[in-house]
N, CA and C atoms as a LAMMPS dump frame, in Angstrom:
ITEM: TIMESTEP
0
ITEM: NUMBER OF ATOMS
627
ITEM: BOX BOUNDS ff ff ff
-5.0000000000000000e+02 5.0000000000000000e+02
-5.0000000000000000e+02 5.0000000000000000e+02
-5.0000000000000000e+02 5.0000000000000000e+02
ITEM: ATOMS id mol type element x y z
1 1 1 N 452.054 -45.877 -101.651
2 1 2 C 452.837 -46.153 -102.855
3 1 3 C 454.276 -45.735 -102.616
4 2 1 N 455.214 -46.54 -103.029
5 2 2 C 456.618 -46.24 -102.762
6 2 3 C 457.09 -45.078 -103.598
7 3 1 N 457.974 -44.288 -103.033
8 3 2 C 458.52 -43.14 -103.743
9 3 3 C 459.539 -43.6 -104.758
10 4 1 N 459.667 -42.871 -105.85
11 4 2 C 460.67 -43.165 -106.862
12 4 3 C 461.733 -42.084 -106.794
13 5 1 N 462.908 -42.391 -106.246
14 5 2 C 463.839 -41.369 -105.796
15 5 3 C 464.38 -40.456 -106.864
16 6 1 N 464.542 -40.891 -108.092
17 6 2 C 465.194 -40.035 -109.065
18 6 3 C 464.235 -39.501 -110.094
19 7 1 N 462.959 -39.585 -109.839
20 7 2 C 461.977 -39.138 -110.816
21 7 3 C 461.981 -37.623 -110.926
22 8 1 N 462.02 -37.124 -112.179
23 8 2 C 462.048 -35.693 -112.407
24 8 3 C 460.72 -35.158 -112.912
25 9 1 N 459.776 -36.046 -113.283
26 9 2 C 458.527 -35.581 -113.867
27 9 3 C 457.386 -35.818 -112.912
28 10 1 N 456.457 -34.894 -112.874
29 10 2 C 455.27 -35.045 -112.043
30 10 3 C 454.181 -35.683 -112.851
31 11 1 N 453.549 -36.735 -112.348
32 11 2 C 452.494 -37.471 -113.045
33 11 3 C 451.206 -36.665 -113.025
34 12 1 N 450.591 -36.571 -114.176
35 12 2 C 449.274 -35.958 -114.227
36 12 3 C 448.551 -36.536 -115.415
37 13 1 N 447.738 -37.544 -115.198
38 13 2 C 447.112 -38.231 -116.305
39 13 3 C 445.627 -37.964 -116.334
40 14 1 N 444.973 -38.201 -117.516
41 14 2 C 443.547 -37.886 -117.636
42 14 3 C 442.718 -38.712 -116.685
43 15 1 N 441.851 -38.043 -115.947
44 15 2 C 440.882 -38.723 -115.11
45 15 3 C 441.46 -39.41 -113.895
46 16 1 N 442.673 -39.1 -113.52
47 16 2 C 443.27 -39.79 -112.367
48 16 3 C 443.919 -38.774 -111.457
49 17 1 N 443.737 -38.99 -110.159
50 17 2 C 444.278 -38.033 -109.207
51 17 3 C 445.603 -38.472 -108.626
52 18 1 N 446.002 -39.735 -108.855
53 18 2 C 447.26 -40.223 -108.291
54 18 3 C 448.429 -39.539 -108.972
55 19 1 N 449.423 -39.124 -108.218
56 19 2 C 450.613 -38.505 -108.781
57 19 3 C 451.837 -39.232 -108.273
58 20 1 N 452.85 -39.329 -109.117
59 20 2 C 454.087 -39.963 -108.686
60 20 3 C 454.818 -39.036 -107.739
61 21 1 N 455.756 -39.607 -106.995
62 21 2 C 456.462 -38.85 -105.983
63 21 3 C 457.909 -38.7 -106.38
64 22 1 N 458.555 -37.711 -105.836
65 22 2 C 459.984 -37.534 -106.038
66 22 3 C 460.598 -37.152 -104.698
67 23 1 N 461.893 -37.478 -104.531
68 23 2 C 462.531 -37.216 -103.249
69 23 3 C 463.476 -36.033 -103.306
70 24 1 N 463.965 -35.672 -104.488
71 24 2 C 464.95 -34.609 -104.565
72 24 3 C 464.343 -33.243 -104.33
73 25 1 N 463.231 -32.929 -105.019
74 25 2 C 462.59 -31.627 -104.886
75 25 3 C 461.095 -31.836 -104.836
76 26 1 N 460.524 -32.052 -103.694
77 26 2 C 459.086 -32.312 -103.619
78 26 3 C 458.301 -31.145 -104.171
79 27 1 N 457.279 -31.486 -104.936
80 27 2 C 456.375 -30.481 -105.459
81 27 3 C 454.967 -30.823 -105.027
82 28 1 N 454.125 -29.807 -105.024
83 28 2 C 452.728 -30.058 -104.694
84 28 3 C 452.094 -30.835 -105.83
85 29 1 N 451.39 -31.9 -105.468
86 29 2 C 450.738 -32.694 -106.493
87 29 3 C 449.416 -32.062 -106.863
88 30 1 N 448.933 -32.396 -108.025
89 30 2 C 447.677 -31.824 -108.47
90 30 3 C 447.124 -32.602 -109.637
91 31 1 N 445.954 -32.225 -110.054
92 31 2 C 445.349 -32.9 -111.187
93 31 3 C 445.186 -31.911 -112.325
94 32 1 N 445.075 -32.448 -113.505
95 32 2 C 444.916 -31.616 -114.678
96 32 3 C 443.735 -32.148 -115.469
97 33 1 N 442.82 -31.29 -115.807
98 33 2 C 441.606 -31.724 -116.493
99 33 3 C 441.856 -31.816 -117.991
100 34 1 N 441.326 -32.853 -118.608
101 34 2 C 441.342 -32.992 -120.048
102 34 3 C 439.904 -32.896 -120.538
103 35 1 N 439.587 -32.544 -121.74
104 35 2 C 440.58 -32.125 -122.739
105 35 3 C 441.019 -30.697 -122.568
106 36 1 N 442.125 -30.376 -123.196
107 36 2 C 442.572 -29.008 -123.256
108 36 3 C 443.338 -28.837 -124.551
109 37 1 N 443.475 -27.629 -125
110 37 2 C 444.021 -27.407 -126.328
111 37 3 C 445.502 -27.705 -126.399
112 38 1 N 446.221 -27.472 -125.353
113 38 2 C 447.652 -27.758 -125.332
114 38 3 C 448.041 -28.274 -123.964
115 39 1 N 448.911 -29.245 -123.932
116 39 2 C 449.418 -29.731 -122.658
117 39 3 C 450.729 -29.041 -122.375
118 40 1 N 450.853 -28.506 -121.191
119 40 2 C 452.072 -27.814 -120.824
120 40 3 C 453.139 -28.831 -120.443
121 41 1 N 454.413 -28.516 -120.683
122 41 2 C 455.492 -29.439 -120.298
123 41 3 C 455.481 -29.678 -118.801
124 42 1 N 456.096 -30.804 -118.394
125 42 2 C 456.109 -31.139 -116.987
126 42 3 C 457.12 -30.312 -116.215
127 43 1 N 458.006 -29.607 -116.911
128 43 2 C 458.951 -28.736 -116.236
129 43 3 C 458.879 -27.35 -116.865
130 44 1 N 458.964 -26.34 -116.024
131 44 2 C 458.805 -24.972 -116.51
132 44 3 C 459.914 -24.56 -117.459
133 45 1 N 461.06 -25.24 -117.411
134 45 2 C 462.18 -24.853 -118.25
135 45 3 C 462.027 -25.347 -119.673
136 46 1 N 461.042 -26.193 -119.945
137 46 2 C 460.86 -26.749 -121.282
138 46 3 C 459.642 -26.119 -121.931
139 47 1 N 459.84 -25.506 -123.062
140 47 2 C 458.728 -24.864 -123.749
141 47 3 C 458.098 -25.838 -124.732
142 48 1 N 456.786 -25.694 -124.922
143 48 2 C 456.083 -26.518 -125.897
144 48 3 C 455.194 -25.628 -126.742
145 49 1 N 455.782 -24.559 -127.234
146 49 2 C 455.001 -23.598 -127.994
147 49 3 C 454.753 -24.058 -129.417
148 50 1 N 455.496 -25.074 -129.86
149 50 2 C 455.328 -25.633 -131.196
150 50 3 C 455.399 -24.572 -132.291
151 51 1 N 456.519 -23.831 -132.368
152 51 2 C 456.597 -22.789 -133.398
153 51 3 C 456.486 -23.403 -134.788
154 52 1 N 455.726 -22.743 -135.622
155 52 2 C 455.6 -23.194 -137.004
156 52 3 C 454.539 -24.228 -137.224
157 53 1 N 453.962 -24.772 -136.16
158 53 2 C 452.988 -25.829 -136.354
159 53 3 C 451.752 -25.326 -137.079
160 54 1 N 451.293 -24.105 -136.721
161 54 2 C 450.1 -23.577 -137.357
162 54 3 C 450.302 -23.399 -138.855
163 55 1 N 451.524 -23.065 -139.246
164 55 2 C 451.796 -22.893 -140.661
165 55 3 C 451.633 -24.215 -141.391
166 56 1 N 452.132 -25.299 -140.797
167 56 2 C 452.017 -26.6 -141.435
168 56 3 C 450.562 -27.033 -141.523
169 57 1 N 449.822 -26.826 -140.45
170 57 2 C 448.427 -27.245 -140.439
171 57 3 C 447.618 -26.449 -141.451
172 58 1 N 447.967 -25.183 -141.611
173 58 2 C 447.215 -24.353 -142.551
174 58 3 C 447.34 -24.879 -143.975
175 59 1 N 448.45 -25.531 -144.29
176 59 2 C 448.625 -26.073 -145.619
177 59 3 C 447.723 -27.261 -145.894
178 60 1 N 447.196 -27.86 -144.838
179 60 2 C 446.355 -29.039 -145.012
180 60 3 C 445.26 -29.037 -143.958
181 61 1 N 444.269 -28.158 -144.085
182 61 2 C 443.276 -28.034 -143.03
183 61 3 C 442.357 -29.224 -142.9
184 62 1 N 442.233 -30.028 -143.93
185 62 2 C 441.328 -31.172 -143.881
186 62 3 C 442.055 -32.463 -144.125
187 63 1 N 441.327 -33.561 -144.032
188 63 2 C 441.92 -34.87 -144.248
189 63 3 C 442.146 -35.088 -145.727
190 64 1 N 443.331 -35.427 -146.112
191 64 2 C 443.618 -35.65 -147.519
192 64 3 C 445.105 -35.67 -147.732
193 65 1 N 445.533 -35.626 -148.982
194 65 2 C 446.949 -35.633 -149.286
195 65 3 C 447.589 -34.335 -148.823
196 66 1 N 448.764 -34.404 -148.221
197 66 2 C 449.395 -33.199 -147.707
198 66 3 C 449.922 -32.31 -148.813
199 67 1 N 450.072 -31.031 -148.493
200 67 2 C 450.657 -30.105 -149.452
201 67 3 C 452.138 -30.405 -149.62
202 68 1 N 452.661 -30.136 -150.841
203 68 2 C 454.047 -30.458 -151.138
204 68 3 C 455.019 -29.645 -150.308
205 69 1 N 454.591 -28.467 -149.845
206 69 2 C 455.52 -27.625 -149.092
207 69 3 C 455.482 -27.903 -147.598
208 70 1 N 454.877 -29.01 -147.168
209 70 2 C 454.869 -29.352 -145.752
210 70 3 C 456.229 -29.928 -145.377
211 71 1 N 456.99 -29.156 -144.602
212 71 2 C 458.362 -29.544 -144.271
213 71 3 C 458.396 -30.85 -143.506
214 72 1 N 457.401 -31.086 -142.676
215 72 2 C 457.43 -32.234 -141.794
216 72 3 C 457.411 -33.579 -142.479
217 73 1 N 457.045 -33.649 -143.757
218 73 2 C 456.95 -34.949 -144.406
219 73 3 C 458.26 -35.394 -145.021
220 74 1 N 459.323 -34.632 -144.841
221 74 2 C 460.589 -34.95 -145.51
222 74 3 C 461.274 -36.179 -144.94
223 75 1 N 460.857 -36.641 -143.759
224 75 2 C 461.421 -37.886 -143.242
225 75 3 C 461.017 -39.027 -144.161
226 76 1 N 461.957 -39.896 -144.488
227 76 2 C 461.641 -40.987 -145.393
228 76 3 C 461.013 -42.146 -144.649
229 77 1 N 460.418 -43.04 -145.422
230 77 2 C 459.798 -44.222 -144.83
231 77 3 C 460.827 -45.066 -144.093
232 78 1 N 462.013 -45.207 -144.677
233 78 2 C 463.033 -46.029 -144.029
234 78 3 C 463.484 -45.412 -142.716
235 79 1 N 463.588 -44.065 -142.68
236 79 2 C 463.959 -43.414 -141.428
237 79 3 C 462.948 -43.747 -140.343
238 80 1 N 461.679 -43.687 -140.701
239 80 2 C 460.622 -43.95 -139.732
240 80 3 C 460.675 -45.395 -139.251
241 81 1 N 460.835 -46.32 -140.184
242 81 2 C 460.845 -47.736 -139.817
243 81 3 C 462.031 -48.047 -138.918
244 82 1 N 463.207 -47.534 -139.276
245 82 2 C 464.402 -47.823 -138.493
246 82 3 C 464.281 -47.239 -137.088
247 83 1 N 463.724 -46.047 -136.984
248 83 2 C 463.565 -45.418 -135.685
249 83 3 C 462.659 -46.251 -134.795
250 84 1 N 461.539 -46.683 -135.329
251 84 2 C 460.597 -47.459 -134.534
252 84 3 C 461.153 -48.857 -134.236
253 85 1 N 461.855 -49.436 -135.199
254 85 2 C 462.45 -50.754 -134.978
255 85 3 C 463.482 -50.704 -133.854
256 86 1 N 464.243 -49.61 -133.794
257 86 2 C 465.225 -49.463 -132.725
258 86 3 C 464.532 -49.322 -131.376
259 87 1 N 463.436 -48.568 -131.358
260 87 2 C 462.682 -48.414 -130.115
261 87 3 C 462.124 -49.761 -129.66
262 88 1 N 461.622 -50.55 -130.582
263 88 2 C 461.104 -51.872 -130.239
264 88 3 C 462.216 -52.791 -129.74
265 89 1 N 463.394 -52.638 -130.325
266 89 2 C 464.52 -53.476 -129.906
267 89 3 C 464.896 -53.19 -128.451
268 90 1 N 464.743 -51.935 -128.036
269 90 2 C 465.09 -51.551 -126.675
270 90 3 C 464.018 -51.912 -125.65
271 91 1 N 462.859 -52.285 -126.108
272 91 2 C 461.733 -52.538 -125.208
273 91 3 C 462.015 -53.766 -124.348
274 92 1 N 462.026 -53.585 -123.015
275 92 2 C 462.208 -54.699 -122.09
276 92 3 C 460.835 -55.289 -121.784
277 93 1 N 460.322 -56.032 -122.733
278 93 2 C 458.982 -56.595 -122.585
279 93 3 C 459.06 -57.865 -121.729
280 94 1 N 459.314 -57.638 -120.467
281 94 2 C 459.465 -58.739 -119.527
282 94 3 C 459.081 -58.234 -118.145
283 95 1 N 458.692 -59.13 -117.297
284 95 2 C 458.243 -58.741 -115.958
285 95 3 C 459.413 -58.734 -114.971
286 96 1 N 459.473 -57.642 -114.208
287 96 2 C 460.47 -57.53 -113.143
288 96 3 C 459.82 -56.836 -111.951
289 97 1 N 460.382 -57.068 -110.785
290 97 2 C 459.803 -56.438 -109.608
291 97 3 C 460.257 -54.979 -109.485
292 98 1 N 459.677 -54.331 -108.488
293 98 2 C 459.919 -52.915 -108.234
294 98 3 C 461.408 -52.597 -108.128
295 99 1 N 462.147 -53.389 -107.353
296 99 2 C 463.564 -53.121 -107.128
297 99 3 C 464.383 -53.252 -108.41
298 100 1 N 464.065 -54.252 -109.231
299 100 2 C 464.81 -54.446 -110.478
300 100 3 C 464.652 -53.226 -111.375
301 101 1 N 463.454 -52.746 -111.555
302 101 2 C 463.225 -51.583 -112.414
303 101 3 C 463.983 -50.363 -111.897
304 102 1 N 463.961 -50.148 -110.585
305 102 2 C 464.635 -48.983 -110.011
306 102 3 C 466.152 -49.071 -110.189
307 103 1 N 466.694 -50.276 -110.212
308 103 2 C 468.128 -50.454 -110.391
309 103 3 C 468.561 -50.232 -111.842
310 104 1 N 467.646 -50.424 -112.789
311 104 2 C 468.007 -50.366 -114.207
312 104 3 C 467.581 -49.088 -114.918
313 105 1 N 466.591 -48.377 -114.396
314 105 2 C 466.103 -47.172 -115.08
315 105 3 C 465.894 -46.047 -114.075
316 106 1 N 466.275 -44.856 -114.481
317 106 2 C 466.219 -43.709 -113.587
318 106 3 C 464.804 -43.167 -113.474
319 107 1 N 464.117 -43.04 -114.602
320 107 2 C 462.807 -42.397 -114.619
321 107 3 C 461.714 -43.446 -114.815
322 108 1 N 460.848 -43.575 -113.821
323 108 2 C 459.697 -44.473 -113.877
324 108 3 C 458.503 -43.692 -113.345
325 109 1 N 457.408 -43.664 -114.115
326 109 2 C 456.255 -42.839 -113.736
327 109 3 C 454.971 -43.658 -113.812
328 110 1 N 453.997 -43.243 -113.017
329 110 2 C 452.662 -43.827 -113.071
330 110 3 C 451.782 -42.918 -113.913
331 111 1 N 451.268 -43.455 -115.014
332 111 2 C 450.4 -42.697 -115.919
333 111 3 C 449.176 -43.542 -116.221
334 112 1 N 447.992 -42.977 -115.952
335 112 2 C 446.778 -43.742 -116.189
336 112 3 C 446.766 -44.964 -115.301
337 113 1 N 446.721 -46.133 -115.915
338 113 2 C 446.64 -47.369 -115.153
339 113 3 C 447.916 -48.166 -115.099
340 114 1 N 449.043 -47.576 -115.49
341 114 2 C 450.266 -48.361 -115.495
342 114 3 C 451.53 -47.529 -115.329
343 115 1 N 452.595 -48.204 -114.933
344 115 2 C 453.899 -47.568 -114.802
345 115 3 C 454.661 -47.661 -116.12
346 116 1 N 455.419 -46.604 -116.401
347 116 2 C 456.257 -46.547 -117.599
348 116 3 C 457.69 -46.219 -117.207
349 117 1 N 458.631 -46.786 -117.951
350 117 2 C 460.029 -46.384 -117.797
351 117 3 C 460.471 -45.672 -119.066
352 118 1 N 461.467 -44.81 -118.946
353 118 2 C 461.954 -44.037 -120.086
354 118 3 C 463.327 -44.529 -120.505
355 119 1 N 463.502 -44.67 -121.819
356 119 2 C 464.788 -45.11 -122.354
357 119 3 C 464.963 -44.519 -123.749
358 120 1 N 466.023 -43.745 -123.937
359 120 2 C 466.394 -43.201 -125.244
360 120 3 C 465.244 -42.494 -125.95
361 121 1 N 464.538 -41.654 -125.222
362 121 2 C 463.516 -40.825 -125.83
363 121 3 C 462.154 -41.468 -125.986
364 122 1 N 461.973 -42.659 -125.46
365 122 2 C 460.68 -43.345 -125.546
366 122 3 C 460.227 -43.785 -124.155
367 123 1 N 458.906 -43.823 -123.969
368 123 2 C 458.296 -44.423 -122.785
369 123 3 C 457.874 -45.85 -123.111
370 124 1 N 458.07 -46.756 -122.132
371 124 2 C 457.695 -48.16 -122.297
372 124 3 C 456.968 -48.65 -121.044
373 125 1 N 455.997 -49.558 -121.207
374 125 2 C 455.359 -50.152 -120.029
375 125 3 C 456.371 -50.898 -119.162
376 126 1 N 456.318 -50.662 -117.873
377 126 2 C 457.212 -51.337 -116.919
378 126 3 C 456.445 -52.483 -116.272
379 127 1 N 456.388 -53.595 -116.957
380 127 2 C 455.625 -54.748 -116.488
381 127 3 C 456.196 -55.298 -115.196
382 128 1 N 455.329 -55.496 -114.212
383 128 2 C 455.732 -56.071 -112.94
384 128 3 C 456.153 -55.054 -111.902
385 129 1 N 456.32 -53.795 -112.285
386 129 2 C 456.734 -52.777 -111.312
387 129 3 C 455.734 -52.708 -110.163
388 130 1 N 454.468 -52.725 -110.494
389 130 2 C 453.404 -52.823 -109.498
390 130 3 C 452.254 -53.592 -110.14
391 131 1 N 452.041 -54.857 -109.741
392 131 2 C 450.993 -55.674 -110.36
393 131 3 C 449.596 -55.062 -110.267
394 132 1 N 449.401 -54.11 -109.361
395 132 2 C 448.102 -53.46 -109.247
396 132 3 C 447.881 -52.386 -110.304
397 133 1 N 448.932 -52.011 -111
398 133 2 C 448.831 -50.986 -112.042
399 133 3 C 449.472 -51.515 -113.322
400 134 1 N 448.706 -52.269 -114.062
401 134 2 C 449.208 -52.834 -115.31
402 134 3 C 448.13 -52.766 -116.4
403 135 1 N 447.519 -51.611 -116.524
404 135 2 C 446.525 -51.421 -117.578
405 135 3 C 447.103 -50.45 -118.61
406 136 1 N 447.377 -50.969 -119.796
407 136 2 C 447.973 -50.166 -120.858
408 136 3 C 447.099 -50.24 -122.106
409 137 1 N 446.76 -49.07 -122.648
410 137 2 C 445.984 -49.043 -123.881
411 137 3 C 446.82 -49.483 -125.071
412 138 1 N 448.111 -49.327 -124.951
413 138 2 C 449.023 -49.723 -126.023
414 138 3 C 450.277 -50.313 -125.399
415 139 1 N 450.62 -51.517 -125.81
416 139 2 C 451.774 -52.218 -125.253
417 139 3 C 452.963 -52.047 -126.192
418 140 1 N 453.611 -50.904 -126.075
419 140 2 C 454.761 -50.637 -126.926
420 140 3 C 455.347 -49.275 -126.623
421 141 1 N 456.395 -48.881 -127.37
422 141 2 C 457.072 -47.61 -127.111
423 141 3 C 456.248 -46.41 -127.556
424 142 1 N 456.358 -45.32 -126.805
425 142 2 C 455.722 -44.045 -127.123
426 142 3 C 456.797 -42.972 -127.09
427 143 1 N 457.006 -42.311 -128.221
428 143 2 C 458.04 -41.278 -128.29
429 143 3 C 457.675 -40.094 -127.392
430 144 1 N 458.689 -39.502 -126.775
431 144 2 C 458.452 -38.336 -125.936
432 144 3 C 459.408 -37.215 -126.307
433 145 1 N 459.053 -36.003 -125.902
434 145 2 C 459.886 -34.826 -126.154
435 145 3 C 459.544 -33.785 -125.085
436 146 1 N 460.483 -32.904 -124.809
437 146 2 C 460.236 -31.823 -123.86
438 146 3 C 459.835 -32.279 -122.467
439 147 1 N 460.309 -33.443 -122.028
440 147 2 C 459.991 -33.967 -120.699
441 147 3 C 458.502 -34.239 -120.49
442 148 1 N 457.777 -34.491 -121.566
443 148 2 C 456.356 -34.788 -121.441
444 148 3 C 456.137 -36.246 -121.071
445 149 1 N 455.106 -36.489 -120.28
446 149 2 C 454.703 -37.843 -119.936
447 149 3 C 453.96 -38.465 -121.121
448 150 1 N 453.81 -39.797 -121.139
449 150 2 C 453.183 -40.444 -122.298
450 150 3 C 451.811 -39.888 -122.65
451 151 1 N 450.955 -39.689 -121.654
452 151 2 C 449.606 -39.203 -121.948
453 151 3 C 449.631 -37.779 -122.474
454 152 1 N 450.602 -36.973 -122.036
455 152 2 C 450.697 -35.6 -122.511
456 152 3 C 451.124 -35.544 -123.977
457 153 1 N 452.055 -36.414 -124.349
458 153 2 C 452.456 -36.505 -125.755
459 153 3 C 451.249 -36.902 -126.606
460 154 1 N 450.499 -37.891 -126.148
461 154 2 C 449.358 -38.386 -126.914
462 154 3 C 448.283 -37.311 -127.051
463 155 1 N 448.062 -36.527 -125.997
464 155 2 C 447.101 -35.421 -126.078
465 155 3 C 447.51 -34.446 -127.181
466 156 1 N 448.79 -34.092 -127.242
467 156 2 C 449.252 -33.181 -128.283
468 156 3 C 449.082 -33.784 -129.67
469 157 1 N 449.363 -35.081 -129.796
470 157 2 C 449.179 -35.765 -131.079
471 157 3 C 447.701 -35.782 -131.458
472 158 1 N 446.841 -36.092 -130.509
473 158 2 C 445.407 -36.118 -130.786
474 158 3 C 444.906 -34.744 -131.228
475 159 1 N 445.352 -33.702 -130.565
476 159 2 C 444.96 -32.349 -130.953
477 159 3 C 445.41 -32.02 -132.373
478 160 1 N 446.655 -32.372 -132.707
479 160 2 C 447.17 -32.094 -134.049
480 160 3 C 446.395 -32.885 -135.102
481 161 1 N 446.123 -34.16 -134.831
482 161 2 C 445.375 -34.984 -135.782
483 161 3 C 443.949 -34.486 -135.937
484 162 1 N 443.373 -33.999 -134.851
485 162 2 C 442.004 -33.476 -134.927
486 162 3 C 441.962 -32.211 -135.775
487 163 1 N 442.931 -31.338 -135.609
488 163 2 C 442.973 -30.109 -136.409
489 163 3 C 443.138 -30.414 -137.888
490 164 1 N 443.814 -31.499 -138.197
491 164 2 C 444.02 -31.9 -139.588
492 164 3 C 442.859 -32.719 -140.144
493 165 1 N 441.906 -33.073 -139.303
494 165 2 C 440.743 -33.819 -139.762
495 165 3 C 440.888 -35.325 -139.735
496 166 1 N 441.954 -35.833 -139.125
497 166 2 C 442.171 -37.277 -139.073
498 166 3 C 441.516 -37.935 -137.864
499 167 1 N 441.35 -37.189 -136.795
500 167 2 C 440.876 -37.768 -135.536
501 167 3 C 439.63 -37.031 -135.074
502 168 1 N 438.608 -37.802 -134.687
503 168 2 C 437.345 -37.193 -134.249
504 168 3 C 436.95 -37.62 -132.839
505 169 1 N 437.804 -38.373 -132.176
506 169 2 C 437.471 -38.873 -130.84
507 169 3 C 437.791 -37.876 -129.74
508 170 1 N 437.726 -38.355 -128.518
509 170 2 C 438.008 -37.526 -127.348
510 170 3 C 439.507 -37.261 -127.225
511 171 1 N 439.833 -36.096 -126.698
512 171 2 C 441.228 -35.772 -126.369
513 171 3 C 441.462 -36.289 -124.957
514 172 1 N 441.949 -37.516 -124.857
515 172 2 C 442.01 -38.192 -123.561
516 172 3 C 443.4 -38.715 -123.19
517 173 1 N 444.393 -38.528 -124.045
518 173 2 C 445.734 -38.997 -123.717
519 173 3 C 445.898 -40.493 -123.777
520 174 1 N 444.966 -41.181 -124.436
521 174 2 C 445.012 -42.639 -124.54
522 174 3 C 445.319 -43.047 -125.97
523 175 1 N 446.311 -43.917 -126.129
524 175 2 C 446.668 -44.412 -127.457
525 175 3 C 445.811 -45.638 -127.773
526 176 1 N 444.507 -45.394 -127.835
527 176 2 C 443.551 -46.458 -128.103
528 176 3 C 443.387 -46.716 -129.588
529 177 1 N 442.405 -47.533 -129.926
530 177 2 C 442.199 -47.977 -131.31
531 177 3 C 441.941 -46.8 -132.238
532 178 1 N 441.058 -45.872 -131.852
533 178 2 C 440.718 -44.757 -132.728
534 178 3 C 441.903 -43.844 -132.987
535 179 1 N 442.706 -43.599 -131.956
536 179 2 C 443.89 -42.75 -132.14
537 179 3 C 444.894 -43.437 -133.049
538 180 1 N 445.057 -44.718 -132.902
539 180 2 C 446.017 -45.442 -133.729
540 180 3 C 445.557 -45.517 -135.184
541 181 1 N 444.26 -45.622 -135.396
542 181 2 C 443.746 -45.588 -136.773
543 181 3 C 444.007 -44.232 -137.419
544 182 1 N 443.785 -43.181 -136.649
545 182 2 C 444.043 -41.837 -137.173
546 182 3 C 445.524 -41.653 -137.486
547 183 1 N 446.38 -42.163 -136.609
548 183 2 C 447.818 -42.083 -136.85
549 183 3 C 448.206 -42.83 -138.123
550 184 1 N 447.652 -44.007 -138.317
551 184 2 C 447.96 -44.801 -139.505
552 184 3 C 447.561 -44.057 -140.773
553 185 1 N 446.361 -43.477 -140.778
554 185 2 C 445.895 -42.732 -141.958
555 185 3 C 446.803 -41.536 -142.237
556 186 1 N 447.178 -40.82 -141.185
557 186 2 C 448.064 -39.668 -141.353
558 186 3 C 449.422 -40.106 -141.887
559 187 1 N 449.984 -41.151 -141.307
560 187 2 C 451.298 -41.624 -141.735
561 187 3 C 451.28 -42.065 -143.195
562 188 1 N 450.222 -42.722 -143.619
563 188 2 C 450.115 -43.147 -145.023
564 188 3 C 450.072 -41.939 -145.952
565 189 1 N 449.29 -40.935 -145.597
566 189 2 C 449.159 -39.749 -146.443
567 189 3 C 450.438 -38.934 -146.497
568 190 1 N 451.216 -38.972 -145.448
569 190 2 C 452.424 -38.15 -145.384
570 190 3 C 453.694 -38.916 -145.734
571 191 1 N 453.543 -40.096 -146.292
572 191 2 C 454.71 -40.843 -146.748
573 191 3 C 455.553 -41.435 -145.644
574 192 1 N 454.962 -41.601 -144.448
575 192 2 C 455.669 -42.223 -143.329
576 192 3 C 455.282 -43.697 -143.253
577 193 1 N 456.119 -44.47 -142.584
578 193 2 C 455.776 -45.87 -142.392
579 193 3 C 454.548 -45.945 -141.485
580 194 1 N 453.521 -46.661 -141.929
581 194 2 C 452.228 -46.678 -141.224
582 194 3 C 452.275 -47.632 -140.035
583 195 1 N 452.902 -47.193 -138.969
584 195 2 C 453.001 -48.003 -137.755
585 195 3 C 451.775 -47.845 -136.862
586 196 1 N 451.08 -46.723 -136.991
587 196 2 C 449.936 -46.461 -136.128
588 196 3 C 450.33 -46.142 -134.698
589 197 1 N 451.58 -45.729 -134.497
590 197 2 C 452.055 -45.417 -133.146
591 197 3 C 452.723 -44.048 -133.141
592 198 1 N 453.01 -43.553 -131.943
593 198 2 C 453.665 -42.256 -131.787
594 198 3 C 455.173 -42.473 -131.798
595 199 1 N 455.803 -42.165 -132.938
596 199 2 C 457.248 -42.259 -133.035
597 199 3 C 457.804 -40.886 -133.406
598 200 1 N 459.114 -40.762 -133.417
599 200 2 C 459.731 -39.449 -133.622
600 200 3 C 459.398 -38.835 -134.974
601 201 1 N 459.523 -39.565 -136.105
602 201 2 C 459.214 -38.935 -137.395
603 201 3 C 457.776 -38.437 -137.487
604 202 1 N 456.837 -39.162 -136.879
605 202 2 C 455.447 -38.719 -136.916
606 202 3 C 455.251 -37.46 -136.1
607 203 1 N 455.861 -37.393 -134.924
608 203 2 C 455.766 -36.192 -134.089
609 203 3 C 456.362 -34.987 -134.81
610 204 1 N 457.469 -35.205 -135.513
611 204 2 C 458.093 -34.114 -136.274
612 204 3 C 457.186 -33.693 -137.434
613 205 1 N 456.621 -34.657 -138.129
614 205 2 C 455.76 -34.336 -139.261
615 205 3 C 454.535 -33.542 -138.825
616 206 1 N 454.047 -33.798 -137.618
617 206 2 C 452.911 -33.067 -137.087
618 206 3 C 453.275 -31.653 -136.637
619 207 1 N 454.565 -31.357 -136.625
620 207 2 C 455.012 -30.026 -136.223
621 207 3 C 455.062 -29.805 -134.733
622 208 1 N 455.096 -30.884 -133.961
623 208 2 C 455.117 -30.756 -132.507
624 208 3 C 456.516 -30.492 -131.974
625 209 1 N 457.538 -30.821 -132.757
626 209 2 C 458.925 -30.519 -132.389
627 209 3 C 459.647 -30.004 -133.616
């Protein structure tokens, strides 16, 4: 597999041993077992302690209408829609070869069965980067924070939704049908636009950032 020269994140996806490569500072590759209660950031300098998250979850331990004092729900529906619409507008949903992607985007990673590129805080499928790796559970933008890879963000979202009683499936880092249904239910209850996807307002409402 060809090296990606400017990649800063190490790939570690559920159930897969393949790791992306970097040329600037080689690191030992490894695998990470799922499920786990928290996914650590891909770089040691980024903390993911989620301060205050337990307080928010305590206000709503089960599935239902959120408590009025939950700070995370203050994002309005329009804020959520505009944020996701902007992410969709940036999505290069088109096929390009390996060289084209490398010329246009700095960070491209292999996660699960497909390559993703990063743009303005979101991960997107990089169609055509490698035709042998084009399996995506969700064909759209995935919000990221703290240098986390797409599957790591989803694991944190799944854990938060499970603690709140919205999600009962496996913690697998996959934005599949069950995770998206849980996201939709949570977004509806918390006054967010029900996109069923991982966007910035939803991540904030969950107390992950």
